[in-house]
N, C-alpha and C positions, 0 to 999 in steps of 0.2 A: 252277875260276876263282872268285876271291873276289868277294863282292858289293861293289858300289861305289855311292856316293851322289854326286849332283851338287847344287849349291846353286841354289835358285831364290828370289830375293827377291820378295816379294809384299806388297801392302797389307794383305790379310787372308788368314789361313790358309784354303784352300779346304775345302769340306765333303767332297769326295772327293779323297783323296790318291793319287798314283801311287807305285808301288814304286820305290825307288832315288832319290827326290827328297827333299832336306832343304829344307823350306819355311821361310823366315825372314821374319817381319813385324817389322821393326825398330821401327816406330812403337809397337808393343805389347810389345816386348821378349820375343818368343816365337818358338820354332821348333817344327816338328812334322814327323814322318815316319812311315811305316809300319814296324813292328817288323822288324828285319833278318832274323828267323828265318822270315818268311813267314806268320806266323799271322794277319796282317791287322789287328792292333790298332794304333790310332793312339797314337803316343808324343809327348807334349807336353813340351817342356822350356823353362822360363822362362830367359831370358838376362839374368842380373843378376850383380852382383859376388859374390853369395853362393850362386848356383846354377850354371848352366852357362855356359861361355864358348864363343864361336865364333871361329874363325880361318879365313881363306880363303887358299889358296895356288893356284898354277897347277895343282896336281894334284887339288884338290878341297877340300871343307870339312873342318875338324877341330872336333869337338864334345867338350868335356871338362868334368867328369870322365866316367867311363864311364856307360853306360845300363844300369841294373840293373832287371830286370823280375821280381824275386823274388816280388812280390805278385800276379803274373798266372800263368795256367796254363802259358805257355810257359817261364817262368823264365829267359829270355834275359839274358845279361850280355855287353856288348860296348862297344868304343870305335869311333868314326868318326874316323879319322886320314887326312888328305890324301885324303878321299873313299872310303877303303877300310875295310871292316868288319874289325875285329880281335876275335876271340872271346876272352872271358875265362872262367876256370873258374866254375862255378856255386858260389855261396857257401853255406856252412852257415848254419843259423839263428843260431848264435853269431857268425859273421862279419857277418851282416846287422845284428844288434843293435850290434856294435862299430862298424860303418861308419856307422850312423845316429847313434850317439853322437858319433863324430868329426865328422860334418857339423854337428851341433848346437853342438859346441865351437867349430868354425871360424866359424860364423855369429855366435855370441855374442862371440867375440874381435873379429870385424870390426865389429859394431855397438857394442861397448864402446869400441873404438878411435875409431870415428866420433864417438861422443858425447863422449869425452874431448877431441877436437880441435874440437868445435863450441862457439863462444863462446855464453855465455848471452844472453838477450834484452837485458839492460841493456847489456852490452858491445857487442852488435851495434848497439843504438840509439846509443851513444856514438860508435862508428866512423862510422855514417851521418851523425850530426849534425856531427862533425868534418869530414867530406868536404863536406857542404853549406856549412859556414862557409868552408872554403877556396875553394869555388867562388864564393860571394858576394864574398869579399875580392878575388879575382882579377877579377871583373866590375867592382867599384868602382875598382880600380887602373887598369884600362884606360880607364875613363871620365875619370879625372883627367888622363891623358896627353894 
């Protein structure tokens, strides 16, 4: 029988975690669970656009990308999909380095795209001032009627 996880939404991640429970503290953008291999290690995953994503289905939670524990003694590598643990092959050192490089590129592209689409402070000020002037004009038009 495959190991399964159920989702438990909490305000704070508890100090003591139960096996098979994926705790999610949305206010802090964080999830935590005990490693699926049974070693007892706490696995913490930040839930952000550049880190892990969480989806919920009637079958259970999905957390992606995969959980890679190459820097821990257990060396586990798995996905949680629809509440079920799917084991992945253990990565070689070369694959780990390549995976981390790909993550860094993905993060950089995300933030570069975000910065390119963010108006500078002067543009933001002009937009805010324009909206304020529109509001003031609308108020004075109502008073004239």
